[in-house]
N, C-alpha and C positions, 0 to 999 in steps of 0.2 A: 504494500499500500504505500503511495506517495502522498504525503501532505503538501498540497499545492496552494500557494498563496496567490490567487488570481487578482483580486481587486480589493480596494479598501472600503469603497461603497458598493453594496450588492447591486450590480447592474450588468447587463449583457456586455461581455467584453469582445472586441476592444475597438475604440475609436480615438482620434486625437483629441476629442473635446469631451470625453467621459469623466475627467478629473482624476483618473487612476493611472495615467501613462508614464509619468516620470516623477523623480524624486521631488517632493515639495509641490506637486501638482494640487489642485483644489482639495481632494480627499486623501492624497498620498502623504500624511505626515510621517516623516521618516522616523522620528522618535518612536511614535506609536507603532509603526511597523516592525521596528527592531524588538520593541517590547512584546509585541504580539507573536513573533517567531519564537523568543524565548519561552513565552507561556504554552504556545502549541506544541513545541518540541518536547517540553517537560511533560505536558498532558498525554501526548502520544506514547512517550516512553512508558509512562505509569499505566495507561488504560488501553492501548491499542497494540498488542502483540506484533500484529501484522505490519505495522507502520516501520518501514525500513528506510525511507528516504525523505527529505524535505526540499521542495522546490522554492526557491527564495522569492521569485516574483515572476509573474506571467507577462510575457511580451512587452517589455519596456519599449517605448516609443516616443517620437516627437510629439509635443503637445502645443496647443494653441495659447499659452500663457508665457509669461516672462521667464518661467523656469526653463523654457526652451534654450535660453543662453548657455545653461550648464550641461545641455545634452551632449554626451560623447563618452568616450572610453575612460577618460580621466576621472570623472564623476562616478561613472559605473564601477571603476576599480575600487575607489575609496568606500562606497556604500555596500557593494556587494561582498567584498572580502570581509569588511566588518560584520555584516550580517552572518556570512558564513561561520565566522569564529564564534558568534553567539550561538548559533545552532549546534556547532560541534562542542562547545562547552556544556550545553544542556544535555545532549546525547552523544558522547563520543563514538558510539557504534553506528550512528545513522550515517547514510549517504547524504551529501550536500549537493544539490543541483543548481548550477549556474546557468541562467538563460542570457542571451546576447541583447543586441540592439535591432532596431527596425522590426519589431513585432517578432523577435527572436529568429529572424532570417540571417542575422550576421553574427558570427563569432570571431572573425579576424578583427584585429590582430592577435587576440587572446590565445588561440590554438596554434598560430603560427610563431609565437614568441617574439613578435615584433613590437617595436615602440608603440605606446598607447596613441601617440600623436606626433605631429612635427615639433611641438613644443614641449611635450611631456616624454622624456626617454625611458621612463619605467616600462617594464613588461611584465607580463604574468609567468611567474616562474614556480613551478610546483615546488622546488626546494625551499620556497619562503614560507610553506604552510605545513605545519606539524600534523595536519589532517590530510595531506596530499592524497593517500590512499583512499580517501572517502569522497574526493571530488568527482562529480559528473558534469559534464557540459551537454546541454540540450540544444537542439536546432529545430525550428519549425519550417515547413515549406507548404505553400498553397499553389504551387506551379502547376495547376491541373491542365494547363495547355500543353505540357511536355509530353511527347510520345517516344522521344529518343533516349533511351536508357544511359547511353554513353555521354550524351549532351548533359542529361540531368545529373549524372554522377560528377561531371566537370563543374556544373554550377554549384552544387553542394559543397564541392572541395574549395572552390573560390570563395565561398562564403564562411568557411571555418570547419567543414566537416571533414578534418584532416584524418579521422579515423579510416577513411577510405582509401587513403594514399600515404603509407608509412615510408614511401621513398622520397617524398617531398624535402627540399633542402632545409626548409624552415617548418619545424613542428614542435610542438610543446614537450613531447616525450610520450611515455606510456601512461595513458589515462583513459578513463571511461567516458563514452560518448553515446548519446541516444538521439534519434530522430523521433521525436516524441508526438508531435502533431504534423500530420500531412494528410492530403486529400488528393483524389483523383477527379476526373470530370463527374460532375454531379454527385460528387462525395461518394457515400456508400453504394449508390445506384450503379456506379461505374467499377465497382470491385470485380465484376465479372471479366473485366478486360485482363485481369491478372490471373495467369494459370501456372500451377506448379510453383516450384522455388522461385524466390525473388532474387536469387543470385547474390550480388554484392551488399543487398540490404539485410541478408540474414544475420 
C-alpha cells in the first residue's frame, strides 16, 4: 500500500489553478504539508501493516500565482529532501517516493545527476542520504498518442526514466524507479491494444 499525498484541499487533481500545485500555493501550506507527512507516516506504521511506501506529493506543477517564481528544481530539492527526511525519521522501513516536475512528467536533472539549474550547481546524490536504499522515483506519462514503443522509450528516458537505459553517460546510480501513472488511448478502453508481455515496461 502506498500512502499518496495528492492535494491539500480535497478536489479533483490536477490543474494550475486548483491551489494545490506548488509549494506555498493557495492551499499548499508547506509547514502543514510536512507536519501531515509526519503524522500520516506514524499513523500508517502503527495501524496499516500493508503500508510500505509514502509518496511525498502528486504532480507538482506551474501555478497561476506569485509562487510560480520559485518553480524549479532548486525549490523542489529543498522541500522534497526535507519532506523525505521527515518521512524516513517517522518510519525508517518505509519507501519514500519522489515525484518530479511538470505534472511528474520530468525527473531530469535528478536521475541524470546533473546540476539543478544554470545558477544552482547542486545535484541529487544518493550518497547524501542515509535512507538512499529507500528512495524511489516515480514518473507519470499521459502520452496516449504514441504508438511507437521505441520512440516512447526514448521520450521516457529523456524525461528522466533512466532505469530504462543503464548505459547512459549520466545517471544517478542504482535506485528504484516506477512508472506509476500512465494511460493509453481512451485510457482503460484501449488496454486491448496491449497483447502479451510489455517488454521493457516489465
